[in-house]
N, C-alpha and C positions, 0 to 999 in steps of 0.2 A: 215430427214427434223427437228426431235426432237432434235437431239443430237446439230444440229446448234442454233435454237434458246436458250437453254440451255448458251449454250456459249457466247450468243449474252447479254445474262439477267447477268452473273456473268462479264462479263466485264464492264457493266453499272454496275451494284452495288461496284465493289470493284476496285477502282483507283489503289492499290499498287500491284497487284497480276504479280508475276511476270512470273508465268507460268502456265498454266493448260496442266497436264498430260492426255495424249489420256487413256481413259477405257480401263480396263484391264479386262477381263473375265474368270473362272473358273469353269469348271463343279463342282461339288460337291453334292453329296448325290442325292436328285432326282428333282434337279433344276439347278442354277448356282448362283456364288457370283461374283458380278460384281462391279470393285472398281474404284473410282478416285480419283485421288490427284491435291491440288492446294499448291503453294509457293508463301508465300506474304515476300514482305520488309516491317519491320516497321520502320520509322523514328521517332517516339518517344521513348525517354528514360523512359518513365513510360506508358507502355502501358497496357490494358487490353483484356483478354480474356471471352467473353461472351457467354455461352450455356445454351439456356434455351429452356423447354419445349421437349427434344431430348428424344425419346425410343429406349432405345438401349444402351448400354454398352459403357462407355467413356474412354478411357486411354490417360492420359497426363504425356510427358516426357518433365524435362527441360533443354534446350538448350542456349549455350552460343555465339550466333551469333543474327544477329539483323533479322533473316527470321523465320516466322512461317509456319508449314507443316501440314497441313490438309488430311488425306485421311480419308476416309468413305467406308465403303463394306457394299453393301446391297446385299440382299439373295431374289431371286425369282424363282421362278415357271417356267419352260417355253420350248419349244420344241427343239429350237435351240439356236445360240448364237444372231441372230439376231434378234430374241422375245426378249431375254434378254437384250440386248442393250438397246431395247424401253421400256421395263419397269422400269429398271434401271435408266433412264434419269427421269423418272417419280417419281421414291421417292427418289431421291439425295437430299438433305437438301440446303437450301438457305443459303448464305454466304456472310456478309454485312460488308462493313467496316464501323468504326464508328469513330469518331474523335481522339479517342488516342488508337485503336485497331482494334480487331475483332469480330463480332457478328453473333451465331450461333444459329439460330432458328427453332427447329422442327415444325410440321405440326399437331400432336397430332394423326395421322390417325390408328385406330386400325388395329392390328396384323402384322405393317410392323415389320422387322428384320434385324437390321442392326448396326451398330457399326461403332466408332467413334475413330481416333487416332490422335494426336497433339501433335507435338514438338515445347516446347514454347520458343519465343524468350527472350533474355537473360531480366530478371529481371521483366517479366511479369506477372501482377496480375490474378487471375485465381476467376471467379465466373459461376458456376456451377450448374444448377438445370434440372433435368431429371425425368420424369415420371414414367419409369423402367428401369432396369439394373443398372449392377455393374459399380462405378467407382472408377480408379486407377490412381493416381498421385507418379512421383518417381521423385525425386531431382528437387526439385523447390527453387528459391533463394527472391520470393515475396509472400504478402499476397495471401491464397488458402481459398475459402467459397464455399463448395460443400454440394448439396441435392438432395436425389432421392426419389421419392414414395416407391418405390419397389427395393430393394437390398443392396449391402453390398458395403461400402466405405474403400479402402486402403490408405492410406498416408505413403508413407517412403520418408524420408528425407527432410525437406523442411527447412528453414533457417530463416520463417518467423511465422505470425501468420496462425494459420489452425483452421476454423470453416466448422462443418460438421454436417447433422444431416439425419438420415433414416428413414422411416416410419416404416418398420418391418426389417431391415436386419442388419447383424454384422459390427461393424466399427473395424478396423485393424490403428491401428498408431505409427510411431516410427522415433525417431532420429529426432525433430523437434527444433527448436531455437528461438521460440517465446513460445507463450501462446496457449492452445487448448480448446477450447469448442466444446462438441463433445454429440449428442441427439440421440436416437435407439427407436422407437417403442414400440421394441419386440426383438431387437437382444441383443448379445454379445457386447462387449466393451473391446479392449486390448489396451493396452499403453505402452510403451518402450522409456525410452530418451528424456525428455523434459527440456527444460531451465530454463522455465519458470510455470507461475499458468496452474493450470486445473482444468476444471467444467464438468463434464460427467454427463450423466440422461440416464437412458434406464426403458421403461415400464416393462418389465418382465425378463429382461439377465442378463446375471454376467457379473461383471467388475472384470477387473485383470490391476494392477497399478505397474510399475517398474520402476526406479531411474527419479526421477525428484527432480529439484533444487528448484522449486516454491512452494508454497501449491496446496493442492487437495482436491477438495471438489465433492464427489461421490453419487449418488442415483439411487437406482432401487426399483420398485414396486415389485420384489419377487425373486431376484437371491440373488448369493453371490457376497461378493465385499473381493478381495484381495489386499492390497498394502502395496509394501516392497521400501525400501531406497528411502526416501523423506526428502529434505534438510530443510522444512518449516513444519507449521502443516496442518492437515488432517481431516477431516468433512464427515462422511461415515456415510449414513443412506439406508436400507431396510426394506422392508413393509413383507419380509417372509425367508430369508437368513441368513447365517451367516458372521461374519466379520473378515479378518486376515490382521492384521496392524503389518509390522518389521522393526526394524531403521528407526523410525522418529524422525527428529531431534526436532523437535516443539512440542505444544500440539497436544493431540487426541480428537476430539467428536465421540463419534462412539454410534450408536442409530439401533435396529434393532427389530420388532415386536413378532420375531420369533424364534432366530438362536440365536446360541451359538457366542461368542467373543472372539477372543485368540490374544496378542497382546505380543511382546520380544521389549525390547530397544526402550522407549518413552524417548525423552531427554526432554519432557515440563509434563504440567499437563495433564493427563486422565481424560475424562469423559465418563463411557462405561453403556449403559442400553439395558435389555432385558426383554421382556416379557415372554419368556418360551426358555431360554436357560442357558448353563454354562459361563461362564468369567474365563478366565484364563490370569495370566500374570506373566511376569516378568522382572525386571530390569526398572522399570518406573522413571525417574529422577525426575518428578515433585510431585504435589498431587494426590492422586486418590479418585476418587468417584465413585460406580460401585453400581448399582441396577439389580437385576433379580426377577420376582417373582416366577419361580419356576427352580432351575438351585443351583450347587455348584459354590462357588467363591473361586478363589486363586490366591495369586499373594506372589510371593519370591522376596527375594531385595528390599524391599522396603525402602525407600530415604528421605518419607516425610509425611507430613499429609495426614491420609487414611480415608476414611467413603466408609464403605460397607455394602448392606443391601438384604438381600433374604427373602422371603415370606416361601420357601418349598424348602430348602436345605442346606450344610451344608460349615463352612467359614474355610477356613484353609489361614492364614497370616504368614510370613516368613520375620524376620527385622533383616539385620546383621550388621546394622551401624546407632545406636537410639540418635544419636546426636541431631537430630531434634525432640525428645520428651524432651530436656532440657526444650523449650516452646510451643513444638507442641501438637499433639492431634490422639490419633487412637480411631474412633467409629466402632463396628462391632456388627450387628445383623441379629439374626436368629430365625424367630418366630417359625419356627419347623424345627432344624435342631442343630448339633455340631455347637462349635464354638471352632479353635484349634490355638492359638496366640504363637508365637516361636520368642523370644528376646537375645541378648544377656545379658551375667549374669551379664554386669556393667550398665544397664539401669536405669535410674532415672527415676520416672514417679508416680502419684498419682493414684491408680484403683478402680474402681467401676464396680460390674458385678451384674446384674438383672436377678436373674435366672426366671422371670415370675411365670407360674403357677405349672410348672413340670419340672423345668430345674434343673442340677448338677453343682457341682463344685469340678472338682478333686483336690482334696488335697493329693495326696497321695505322699509320700518321697520317690520318685525315683531319680535316679541320673541326670536326666533332668530337674524336676520340679523347677520354680523359686516361692520360697515361699516369701509369704508378711508378711511384718511386720507391726506390730499396727494394724493387723486385729481383723476387727472387723463383725458381723454377726447378719443380720437382720432375725427375727423370724416372722413365721406365721403358725398358728395351729401347732408348735410344730416344723415345718420344716425350714430349710435356706433359706431363700428365696430372700437374698441379702447380697453381700461381698464387703469391704471394707479394703483398706489396702494399704503401699506403696512399690514400690521398692527401695532398697538404701537408699538414702536419700530423696526421691520424686522430683519429678518436676513437667512434662507433664501430658496429661489427657490421661486416657485410659479407656473406656466405652464400656461394653460388656453387649450386651442384649439376650437371649434365650426364648422362650417361653416351649419349650419342650423337649431341647437337652442337652447336656454335653460340659461345658468350662474347656479348660484345658489350664494353661499358662507356657512353658518349655524355656527351652533355646536353642536358635539357633545351627544349627550343625556348 
């Protein structure tokens, strides 16, 4: 009788149902799995699947037909198959036809143990919201929007935009032809192969991004961020982790409240800031601005204007091609640390060194030392506290300051 009433309800609600397969029952663990399958024929070319308030795992797979297959599995505790069938009927989720697709709405019953599998019609948009459970989407050709209160989300191969959010689970997205927006309250976010811009946020997890053709914006409240191979600019921020950025075609804005920053091959300008970590960089094509309160700063293959500051730590900067110094500038400040600047021998620049209270300028005549011409020294209490001079014929501006370290200017290797 209960099965008859269920069939009548489905027939009334869905006029596009091609068939409803009879229930199948399988014995598992201390109960039974009861499965029912619906097949729908979709007439609209811009159809939509809506799933709301569902409690359980949801798996979605893209299709190339005008049909939708919905398969639900419910786990029940029962003494026999007849009792399992009766309980399963009560727990199956209602499915409703809308003007342009299918709507599945859960009942928010506590303790339901069920899962949903949907094979999508061609070009079907997807909007899924679950109270708990994992969501997996594979091979879709239209817009995808997913949300779960408690669970992981995975999207593989989507040709359109993807938007996902999880209350506390991990998010894994790959091979997307559109934009990606993803957020998690406390989980990790992993992303690869995206053809447009990316916007990611997590409250406490790590973020990893590989191969994006648009820009990347990523923020985490307490994890590490690693980004590699981006065709545009990146904006990366973490409240308590490290940042790594490799092979970025555009500019990079990197900020962390308590970790190190490591960059290699940045095509545009770089801004890097940390309150408590080292900053290391190699091959930055644009200008560099870097600051840390407590850590060392090292940059190699510098190609444009650079300004770096550390409160407690050493600075090492190596410039191989100093053409930008014809009219550019280098500003290095280590309040409590050494400063080592390495330049080509043909560099033209005006040099000014402030040695603060207890700094020293290395003037030893070593094979690698670059000697200043027209050098003048400022004395205070009989000690050299400042030095000025020029390299070759003079040119751009080099300003170095240390409060208690040693300054050296050598030829780059």
